[in-house]
N, C-alpha and C positions, 0 to 999 in steps of 0.2 A: 853160700846161699843156703838157707835152711828151708827145704821143701819137704812137706809132710803129706802123708796119704789123706785124701779128702780136701785138699786145698784146691781152690779155683785159680788158675793162672791165666793172665791176659798176656798174649804175645804181641810182638811188634808188627808182625805181618799176619794177614788173615789166612785161614784155611780156604781151600777153593770154594767152600760153601758160604763164604763171607762171614764166618764166625771167628772172633778173636779169643774166645774163652774156652778153656780146656780144664777138665777135672783130673787130678793126679790119682791114679789107681795103683801104682807100683813104684817103689823107690829102690835105690841101690846104685850100682855103676851105670845101669841104664834106667831110665824113668819112663813108666807107661802112663800115657795121657789119653783121655777120651774127649773128642770134640763134643761140645754141648749143642752144636747146631745140627749135626748129621749123625752123631754117634760113632764115628770112625775112630778106631783104637790105633795108636802109634807107639812104638818103642824107640826112644831116642837116647843117645849118649848123654850123660849128665852135663858135660862141658858144653855141648851144642845147645842144649835146652836153656842152660843158665844165661847164655849170651843173648837169647832171643826173648827173654821174659821182660815184660814192661811193668807188671804189678802182680802181687800175690795177695789173694783174699782168703783169709783163714776161715774155715768152716768149723763150728763147734758143736 
């Protein structure tokens, strides 16, 4: 799965603040995402994140 910095990803399960959308801020073996609802930053392993992605919206 091709995930790039600046993409907005929609996950299958919501964050505790009820938001499904996250912005990708860092890529590599671990991917850093920021919740668009509350601004919380998380660093997740790439394989765990790719399993939980429902859609990717490219930002240009």
